[in-house]
C-alpha positions in Angstrom: -166.8 -55.7 -3.5 -163.8 -53.3 -4.1 -161.8 -53.4 -7.2 -159.0 -55.4 -5.6 -161.4 -57.6 -3.6 -160.4 -61.0 -2.3 -163.3 -62.2 -4.5 -161.2 -61.5 -7.6 -158.9 -64.4 -8.0 -158.5 -64.7 -11.8 -158.7 -62.7 -15.0 -162.2 -64.1 -15.5 -163.2 -62.7 -12.1 -161.7 -59.4 -13.0 -163.4 -59.3 -16.4 -166.8 -60.0 -14.8 -166.3 -57.4 -12.1 -165.3 -54.8 -14.6 -168.3 -55.8 -16.9 -170.6 -55.3 -13.9 -168.9 -52.0 -13.2 -169.6 -50.6 -16.7 -173.1 -52.1 -16.6 -173.8 -50.1 -13.4 -172.2 -47.0 -14.9 -174.3 -47.2 -18.1 -177.5 -47.5 -16.0 -176.4 -44.5 -13.9 -175.7 -42.5 -17.1 -179.2 -43.4 -18.4 -180.6 -41.8 -15.2 -178.4 -38.7 -15.3 -178.7 -37.7 -19.0 -182.4 -36.5 -18.8 -181.3 -34.1 -16.0 -178.4 -32.8 -18.2 -180.8 -32.3 -21.1 -183.0 -30.2 -18.8 -180.1 -28.0 -17.7 -178.6 -27.5 -21.2 -179.7 -24.3 -23.0 -177.9 -24.9 -26.3 -180.3 -26.7 -28.6 -177.6 -28.8 -30.3 -176.2 -29.8 -26.9 -179.7 -30.8 -25.7 -180.1 -32.8 -28.9 -176.7 -34.4 -28.4 -177.6 -35.5 -24.9 -180.9 -36.9 -26.1 -179.1 -38.9 -28.8 -176.6 -40.2 -26.3 -179.4 -41.2 -24.0 -180.8 -43.5 -26.7 -177.3 -44.8 -27.4 -176.7 -45.5 -23.7 -180.0 -47.4 -23.5 -178.6 -49.5 -26.4 -175.3 -49.9 -24.6 -177.2 -51.4 -21.6 -178.9 -53.8 -24.0 -175.6 -54.7 -25.6 -174.1 -55.4 -22.2 -177.1 -57.6 -21.3 -176.3 -59.5 -24.5 -172.7 -60.0 -23.2 -174.0 -61.3 -19.9 -176.3 -63.6 -21.8 -173.4 -65.0 -23.9 -171.6 -65.7 -20.7 -174.6 -67.5 -19.2 -174.9 -64.8 -16.5 -177.7 -62.7 -15.1 -177.0 -59.0 -15.8 -176.0 -57.2 -12.6 -174.0 -54.2 -11.6 -171.5 -53.4 -8.9 -171.3 -50.0 -7.3 -168.9 -47.8 -9.2 -167.7 -45.0 -7.0 -165.9 -43.5 -10.0 -169.0 -42.9 -12.1 -171.0 -41.9 -9.0 -168.3 -39.3 -8.2 -168.3 -37.9 -11.8 -172.0 -37.6 -11.8 -172.1 -36.0 -8.3 -169.5 -33.5 -9.3 -171.4 -32.6 -12.4 -174.5 -32.0 -10.4 -172.7 -29.9 -7.9 -171.0 -27.7 -10.5 -174.2 -27.3 -12.5 -176.0 -26.2 -9.4 -173.5 -23.5 -8.8 -173.5 -21.9 -12.3 -176.0 -19.2 -13.1 -174.8 -18.1 -16.6 -176.5 -20.5 -19.1 -173.5 -20.3 -21.5 -171.0 -21.2 -18.7 -173.4 -24.0 -17.6 -173.4 -25.5 -21.1 -169.6 -25.5 -21.0 -169.7 -27.2 -17.6 -172.1 -29.8 -18.9 -169.9 -30.6 -21.8 -166.9 -31.0 -19.5 -168.9 -33.3 -17.2 -170.2 -35.3 -20.2 -166.6 -35.7 -21.4 -165.5 -36.9 -18.0 -168.2 -39.6 -18.3 -167.2 -40.5 -21.9 -163.5 -40.8 -21.0 -164.4 -43.2 -18.1 -166.5 -45.3 -20.4 -163.8 -45.3 -23.2 -161.2 -46.6 -20.7 -163.5 -49.3 -19.3 -164.6 -50.5 -22.8 -161.0 -50.5 -24.1 -159.9 -52.6 -21.2 -162.8 -55.0 -21.4 -162.3 -55.5 -25.2 -158.6 -56.4 -24.6 -159.4 -58.8 -21.8 -162.2 -60.4 -23.8 -159.8 -61.1 -26.6 -157.2 -62.5 -24.2 -159.8 -64.7 -22.5 -161.0 -66.1 -25.8 -164.3 -64.1 -25.7 -164.1 -62.3 -29.0 -167.9 -62.6 -29.2 -168.2 -60.4 -26.2 -165.5 -58.0 -27.3 -167.2 -57.5 -30.7 -170.4 -56.4 -28.9 -168.5 -53.9 -26.7 -166.6 -52.5 -29.7 -169.9 -51.0 -30.8 -170.3 -49.3 -27.5 -166.8 -48.0 -27.6 -167.3 -46.6 -31.1 -170.3 -44.7 -29.9 -168.5 -43.3 -26.8 -165.6 -42.1 -29.0 -167.9 -40.5 -31.5 -169.8 -38.7 -28.7 -166.6 -37.4 -27.1 -165.5 -36.1 -30.5 -168.9 -34.3 -31.1 -168.7 -32.8 -27.6 -165.2 -31.5 -28.3 -166.3 -30.0 -31.6 -169.3 -28.3 -30.0 -167.2 -26.9 -27.1 -164.3 -25.7 -29.4 -166.5 -24.3 -32.1 -168.9 -22.2 -30.1 -170.0 -23.3 -26.5 -166.7 -22.3 -24.8 -166.6 -19.1 -26.9 -170.1 -18.1 -25.8 -169.1 -18.8 -22.2 -166.1 -16.5 -22.2 
């Protein structure tokens, strides 16, 4: 089902589709983060990826709670956007030999993922409120706060030392 599929006839349908999109994305991120941890050489970056893996596992559980509140079975829909971001990160990482440059590339890839998640959660929270599902929106606000905090930490790491070491 594409984003503007004939199956989407209402805001409720669009909300559920986007919820399934971010559920799929979070599960793909949970699979990708251990590989990023293995490739990172900076100890703080490795630790950050490990922490975010635990958060992402919590995000999956939070989304499962949203599905439960909506009396739905948790399920994802293919998300070409997150698949593309992860594929690009793997390709770039495979082409970089310098460990400092690789760390900078990993941060850039991780931030692309974070920005995708931030947009999805922001949209879902707004729609949840408009659809009278503040209970669901409140759960997703926790995920959004984690994503924003992770993005900020990655920026601080990149600007304070990782990018400088890669120069």
